[in-house]
Structures are given as C-alpha cells and as structure tokens.
C-alpha positions, 0 to 999 in steps of 0.5 A: 056175341061172347057174353050178353048184350048187357056185358058186352055194351058194360064192356064196350063202354069201358074201353069208349071210356079208355078213349078207344073207337069201337066198332060194333060188328055183325050188329043182326045178331049172327043173322037172329035180327035179319027179320026185324033190321030197323030195330038192329040199326035202331038199337046199334045206332044210340049206343053211347058206346060205338064210333059205327057198325058192320052189319054182316049184310046176306044181300045188298036189299039190306045195304039199301035199307042202311043207308036209307033208314040212318038219316031217319033216326035221332040220334041224341 
C-alpha cells in the first residue's frame, strides 16, 4: 500500500462516491495477514468502498478457504 489503511480506505471511498468501480488488491496485506486469511477476507468483504477484491493467493488451499468463507459472512 502507498499509505496506512485508514488513508487508503478514505481515498477509496472518495473514488466510490465519484462513481468509480473499486477493486481491492492483495487483501492479505502483502502477505502480512496470510496467517489469518479470515480476518483479511472479512475486512475486505465488509468495506463499503469495494466492489470486488483479489487476495494474492500463494496456494490453492487459500482459494478454497475464501470460497467457503464468503457465503458465511454477514455483510450489510
């Protein structure tokens, strides 16, 4: 990321408000959250400024975890 999460999210919200589609990239925090994918996925899925996101998988098991986790989230 080019700045701290709060700053980036603020910019993403401005972009969304301006009618832009927003894709969150590499939500695992450059690998820093690879030990806790549930936290990363839940955070990204609940952001009001993202239309979709990528995770930057390092293996197929992570893909399976995401596919199984998303339907269980209560995203408002």
